[in-house]
C-alpha positions in Angstrom: 0.0 -0.1 0.1 2.4 2.5 1.0 6.0 2.6 2.6 8.1 5.2 4.5 9.5 7.6 2.1 6.7 7.6 -0.3 5.6 10.8 -1.6 2.0 11.2 -2.7 -0.4 13.8 -4.3 -3.8 14.0 -2.4 -6.2 15.3 -4.6 -8.6 16.3 -2.1 -6.6 17.8 0.9 -8.7 19.6 3.4 -8.0 23.3 4.2 -9.1 24.7 7.5 -11.6 26.7 5.8 -13.4 23.2 4.4 -11.8 23.6 1.0 -10.5 20.7 -0.8 -7.0 21.3 -3.1 -4.4 19.1 -4.4 -1.1 18.8 -2.3 1.7 16.2 -1.7 2.6 14.4 1.4 5.4 12.1 2.4 5.3 9.3 4.7 7.1 9.3 7.5 6.2 6.2 9.4 3.6 3.3 9.1 2.2 0.5 11.7 -0.9 -1.8 11.4 -3.2 1.1 12.1 -1.9 4.7 11.5 0.4 6.2 8.9 2.7 9.4 10.1 3.0 11.8 7.2 3.8 15.4 6.9 2.9 17.9 4.1 5.5 18.6 1.5 5.5 22.1 0.1 7.3 24.5 -2.3 6.1 27.5 -0.3 8.3 29.1 1.7 6.4 30.5 4.6 9.5 32.3 5.8 12.0 29.6 6.0 15.3 29.9 4.2 16.3 27.9 1.4 19.0 26.0 3.5 19.4 22.4 3.4 18.4 20.7 6.4 16.1 21.0 9.7 14.7 24.3 10.5 12.7 24.1 13.8 13.3 27.7 14.6 13.7 29.8 11.7 10.9 31.3 10.0 7.0 31.1 10.7 6.7 27.6 10.4 9.1 24.6 11.2 10.4 22.4 8.4 13.0 20.6 6.6 14.2 22.0 3.3 15.0 19.1 0.9 16.0 21.0 -2.0 14.3 19.8 -5.3 13.0 16.5 -5.1 12.8 15.6 -8.6 9.9 13.4 -8.2 7.4 13.5 -11.1 6.0 17.0 -10.8 8.0 18.2 -8.0 10.9 20.0 -9.6 10.8 23.1 -7.3 12.8 23.9 -4.0 10.8 21.9 -1.7 10.5 22.0 2.3 8.8 19.5 4.7 6.5 21.2 6.8 6.4 19.7 10.4 3.6 21.6 11.6 0.5 19.5 13.0 -0.9 16.6 10.7 -3.0 14.2 12.1 -2.1 10.6 11.4 -4.1 8.7 8.5 -5.9 5.6 9.6 -4.5 2.6 7.2 -8.0 1.7 6.2 -9.0 4.9 5.1 -6.1 5.2 3.2 -6.7 2.0 1.4 -10.0 3.1 0.7 -9.1 6.5 -0.6 -6.3 4.7 -2.7 -9.0 2.8 -4.5 -11.0 5.7 -5.2 -8.0 7.6 -6.8 -7.7 10.2 -4.2 -3.9 9.6 -3.9 -1.3 9.0 -6.9 2.2 8.0 -6.0 4.8 10.3 -7.3 8.0 8.2 -5.9 10.2 8.1 -3.0 12.5 10.5 -1.5 16.1 9.2 -1.4 17.5 7.4 2.0 19.8 10.3 3.0 17.4 12.9 2.9 14.5 11.0 4.1 16.7 9.9 7.1 17.4 13.5 7.7 13.9 14.4 7.5 12.9 11.8 10.1 15.3 13.1 12.7 14.0 16.4 12.3 10.2 15.3 12.5 11.0 13.5 15.4 12.6 16.9 17.2 9.5 19.1 16.2 7.3 20.4 18.8 3.8 19.2 17.0 5.5 15.6 17.1 3.3 13.2 19.2 4.8 10.4 20.8 3.2 7.7 19.1 3.9 9.8 15.5 7.7 9.8 17.4 7.7 6.0 18.2 6.9 5.3 14.4 9.6 7.5 12.7 12.0 6.0 15.4 11.1 2.8 14.2 11.2 3.7 10.4 14.9 5.3 11.1 15.9 2.0 12.4 14.4 -0.3 9.6 16.3 2.1 7.1 19.4 1.9 9.0 19.8 5.5 9.4 22.8 6.6 11.4 
Protein backbone atom coordinates (compact mmCIF):
# COMPACT_ATOMS: atom_id res chain seq x y z
CA UNK A 1 0.00 0.00 0.00
CA UNK A 2 2.58 2.61 1.12
CA UNK A 3 6.00 2.73 2.67
CA UNK A 4 8.12 5.19 4.60
CA UNK A 5 9.58 7.67 2.14
CA UNK A 6 6.72 7.51 -0.35
CA UNK A 7 5.52 10.85 -1.67
CA UNK A 8 1.83 11.05 -2.61
CA UNK A 9 -0.28 13.68 -4.31
CA UNK A 10 -3.51 14.01 -2.33
CA UNK A 11 -6.17 15.29 -4.73
CA UNK A 12 -8.55 16.31 -1.94
CA UNK A 13 -6.43 17.72 0.88
CA UNK A 14 -8.81 19.46 3.28
CA UNK A 15 -7.93 23.01 4.31
CA UNK A 16 -9.03 24.54 7.62
CA UNK A 17 -11.63 26.66 5.78
CA UNK A 18 -13.29 23.52 4.36
CA UNK A 19 -11.91 23.79 0.82
CA UNK A 20 -10.23 20.80 -0.80
CA UNK A 21 -7.08 21.32 -2.87
CA UNK A 22 -4.36 19.05 -4.30
CA UNK A 23 -1.32 18.75 -2.04
CA UNK A 24 1.70 16.48 -1.54
CA UNK A 25 2.45 14.37 1.53
CA UNK A 26 5.54 12.44 2.64
CA UNK A 27 5.09 9.18 4.56
CA UNK A 28 7.28 9.16 7.70
CA UNK A 29 5.95 6.16 9.60
CA UNK A 30 3.57 3.24 9.19
CA UNK A 31 2.22 0.67 11.62
CA UNK A 32 -0.76 -1.71 11.46
CA UNK A 33 -3.25 1.06 12.32
CA UNK A 34 -1.89 4.46 11.31
CA UNK A 35 0.28 6.32 8.83
CA UNK A 36 2.37 9.28 9.99
CA UNK A 37 2.87 11.87 7.26
CA UNK A 38 3.75 15.51 6.79
CA UNK A 39 3.00 18.02 4.05
CA UNK A 40 5.49 18.52 1.25
CA UNK A 41 5.40 22.13 0.03
CA UNK A 42 7.13 24.56 -2.30
CA UNK A 43 5.88 27.50 -0.20
CA UNK A 44 8.69 28.86 2.00
CA UNK A 45 6.45 30.53 4.64
CA UNK A 46 9.49 32.47 5.86
CA UNK A 47 11.84 29.47 5.79
CA UNK A 48 15.24 29.90 4.09
CA UNK A 49 16.48 27.73 1.23
CA UNK A 50 19.16 26.20 3.42
CA UNK A 51 19.38 22.41 3.40
CA UNK A 52 18.42 20.74 6.63
CA UNK A 53 16.30 21.03 9.72
CA UNK A 54 14.68 24.37 10.47
CA UNK A 55 12.82 24.11 13.75
CA UNK A 56 13.29 27.66 14.97
CA UNK A 57 13.62 29.62 11.72
CA UNK A 58 10.77 31.47 10.01
CA UNK A 59 7.09 31.19 10.71
CA UNK A 60 6.75 27.42 10.37
CA UNK A 61 9.06 24.55 11.32
CA UNK A 62 10.29 22.49 8.40
CA UNK A 63 13.06 20.62 6.69
CA UNK A 64 14.41 21.97 3.40
CA UNK A 65 15.14 19.09 1.02
CA UNK A 66 16.11 21.06 -2.08
CA UNK A 67 14.57 19.90 -5.37
CA UNK A 68 13.14 16.38 -4.86
CA UNK A 69 12.96 15.52 -8.61
CA UNK A 70 9.83 13.40 -8.18
CA UNK A 71 7.35 13.69 -11.03
CA UNK A 72 5.98 17.23 -11.06
CA UNK A 73 7.99 18.09 -7.95
CA UNK A 74 10.77 20.06 -9.63
CA UNK A 75 10.97 23.12 -7.35
CA UNK A 76 12.79 23.79 -4.08
CA UNK A 77 10.70 22.05 -1.40
CA UNK A 78 10.22 21.77 2.34
CA UNK A 79 8.64 19.13 4.52
CA UNK A 80 6.30 21.16 6.74
CA UNK A 81 6.67 19.95 10.33
CA UNK A 82 3.53 21.54 11.72
CA UNK A 83 0.57 19.60 13.10
CA UNK A 84 -0.61 16.80 10.82
CA UNK A 85 -3.09 14.18 12.00
CA UNK A 86 -2.23 10.53 11.44
CA UNK A 87 -4.04 8.76 8.62
CA UNK A 88 -5.99 5.59 9.38
CA UNK A 89 -4.58 2.78 7.20
CA UNK A 90 -8.07 1.58 6.25
CA UNK A 91 -9.12 5.09 5.22
CA UNK A 92 -5.93 5.44 3.17
CA UNK A 93 -6.55 2.11 1.41
CA UNK A 94 -10.15 3.10 0.64
CA UNK A 95 -9.13 6.51 -0.67
CA UNK A 96 -6.32 4.97 -2.70
CA UNK A 97 -8.83 2.67 -4.42
CA UNK A 98 -10.94 5.76 -5.22
CA UNK A 99 -7.96 7.51 -6.87
CA UNK A 100 -7.64 10.20 -4.20
CA UNK A 101 -3.89 9.55 -3.96
CA UNK A 102 -1.27 9.29 -6.71
CA UNK A 103 2.20 8.02 -5.84
CA UNK A 104 4.89 10.42 -7.07
CA UNK A 105 7.92 8.36 -6.04
CA UNK A 106 10.17 7.93 -3.04
CA UNK A 107 12.46 10.40 -1.31
CA UNK A 108 16.06 9.16 -1.33
CA UNK A 109 17.30 7.50 1.87
CA UNK A 110 19.84 10.17 2.87
CA UNK A 111 17.28 12.98 2.77
CA UNK A 112 14.59 10.76 4.31
CA UNK A 113 16.79 9.86 7.30
CA UNK A 114 17.52 13.56 7.88
CA UNK A 115 13.83 14.51 7.59
CA UNK A 116 12.86 11.78 10.05
CA UNK A 117 15.35 13.00 12.69
CA UNK A 118 14.15 16.57 12.25
CA UNK A 119 10.46 15.58 12.43
CA UNK A 120 11.08 13.60 15.62
CA UNK A 121 12.40 16.81 17.23
CA UNK A 122 9.50 19.02 16.06
CA UNK A 123 7.24 20.33 18.81
CA UNK A 124 4.04 19.20 17.07
CA UNK A 125 5.14 15.57 16.80
CA UNK A 126 3.16 13.27 19.10
CA UNK A 127 4.73 10.42 21.07
CA UNK A 128 3.08 7.82 18.82
CA UNK A 129 4.32 9.60 15.70
CA UNK A 130 7.77 9.79 17.24
CA UNK A 131 7.73 6.02 17.92
CA UNK A 132 6.74 5.29 14.30
CA UNK A 133 9.51 7.54 13.01
CA UNK A 134 12.16 6.00 15.28
CA UNK A 135 11.05 2.57 14.03
CA UNK A 136 11.33 3.82 10.43
CA UNK A 137 14.86 5.15 11.08
CA UNK A 138 15.89 1.80 12.55
CA UNK A 139 14.41 -0.16 9.63
CA UNK A 140 16.20 2.13 7.15
CA UNK A 141 19.51 1.84 9.01
CA UNK A 142 19.77 5.59 9.49
CA UNK A 143 22.84 6.82 11.38
